[in-house]
N, C-alpha and C positions, 0 to 999 in steps of 0.2 A: 459498667460492661453494655448499657444500652449505647452507647457509644461505638463500641468498637463493632456491633451487630450494625449497626447504620452506616457503619464505613464500608465494613463486608458487604454489605447490601449495595451501596450504591459502586462499589468498584466492579460488583457483577454485571451491573446496570450498564457498566461503560465500557465493556469489552468491545474491542472491535470484532468488526462483524466482517466480513469477507466483501459482502454487498457493498458497505460502505467506502470502500476503495477503487473495487472491479466494477466492468460490465463483462456481463456472461454472454457472447453474442451466441457462440456456437460452443461446443467441446472445445474445439482446438481454435478458439479467436477469445479471449481473454484481452480485455482493455483496460487500462487504467482509468478509471472514472472521467468523464469530464472530458477526455482526450482522445486522439485516433491512435495514438500510441500502444501498442501492444504489448503485454506483459513480456513476450519472447523478445521484444527489443530489449528493455530492461535487461532482462535475464543475458542476453546475449551478450552486453555489452560487462556484465559480472562475471560470466563465467572466461571471457578475455581477460580480468584481470583489473577491472576499472573499480576506483574507488566510489561510494555514491556521488561525492565532490565531483567526480569525473564524468560520471554520468549526467550529471546536471548540467556541464557545460556542452554534451553532447545533445541532450533533449531537455531545453533552458524552460522549456512549456512548463516542465513539470516543479517539484519540491522537494526539498529532501524526505520529507515525512513519505511523500509519494512514492519515493525510490526505496 
């Protein structure tokens, strides 16, 4: 049972935090961390029906994890 508890605790500690992926400059200006690309740019492509791979072609400085 100790192994399961340790695994659960480890999982909880590794959960994604938004601040790990985004920079919050203003309420209306959220950017992909380490880039000048706004979340609105990525979302815009997504809403147009682009797949993550197609977005990557348009924004090659990102990687699939960030998309």
